[in-house]
C-alpha positions in Angstrom: -5.3 10.9 -5.3 -9.2 10.7 -6.4 -7.8 11.4 -9.8 -5.2 8.2 -9.8 -8.6 5.9 -7.8 -11.1 7.6 -11.0 -8.3 6.4 -13.3 -7.7 3.0 -11.6 -11.8 2.2 -11.8 -12.0 3.5 -15.3 -9.1 1.1 -16.8 -10.4 -1.9 -14.3 -14.1 -0.9 -15.9 -12.4 -0.7 -19.4 -10.8 -4.0 -19.2 -14.0 -6.1 -17.3 -15.8 -4.8 -20.3 -13.1 -6.4 -22.9 -12.9 -9.7 -20.9 -16.8 -9.8 -21.3 -16.4 -9.6 -24.9 -13.3 -11.7 -25.5 -14.1 -14.5 -23.1 -16.4 -17.3 -21.8 -16.4 -18.0 -18.3 -17.3 -20.8 -16.1 -16.3 -22.2 -12.4 -14.8 -24.9 -11.2 -15.9 -26.4 -7.8 -13.5 -28.7 -5.8 -13.1 -29.8 -2.5 -11.4 -27.4 0.3 -7.7 -28.3 -0.4 -7.4 -28.9 -3.8 -7.0 -25.8 -5.3 -3.8 -25.9 -3.4 -3.0 -29.1 -5.1 -3.6 -28.1 -8.4 -1.6 -24.8 -7.9 1.3 -27.2 -6.9 1.0 -29.6 -9.8 0.4 -26.9 -12.3 3.6 -24.7 -10.9 5.8 -28.2 -10.8 4.9 -28.7 -14.3 5.7 -25.8 -15.6 2.6 -23.7 -16.2 2.2 -19.9 -15.6 -1.1 -20.0 -14.0 -3.8 -22.5 -12.6 -5.9 -21.3 -15.5 -3.3 -22.4 -18.1 -2.9 -25.7 -16.0 -6.7 -26.6 -16.6 -7.1 -25.6 -20.1 -4.3 -27.5 -21.3 -6.3 -30.7 -19.4 -9.2 -29.8 -21.1 -7.5 -29.5 -24.3 -5.5 -32.9 -23.8 -8.6 -34.6 -22.7 -10.7 -33.4 -25.9 -7.4 -34.5 -28.2 -6.5 -30.9 -28.9 
C-alpha cells in the first residue's frame, strides 16, 4: 500500500512541476453562488470545463 501511495505522490509532484513550467495561473473571485451559474452556462454551451469556458470568454473579448 505504501508503494502505491508513494507512486501517487511522485506522479502528483511531477504533474505539478510540469504545470508550473507550462502554464500561468490566476484566480477569479466571484460572489457566492456565481460559480454554479458559470458551470451551468458552460455546460449548456457545450464546454467541457469551467476553465475552457472562461478562456473562450476572455479570447472573445480580446478578439482572438
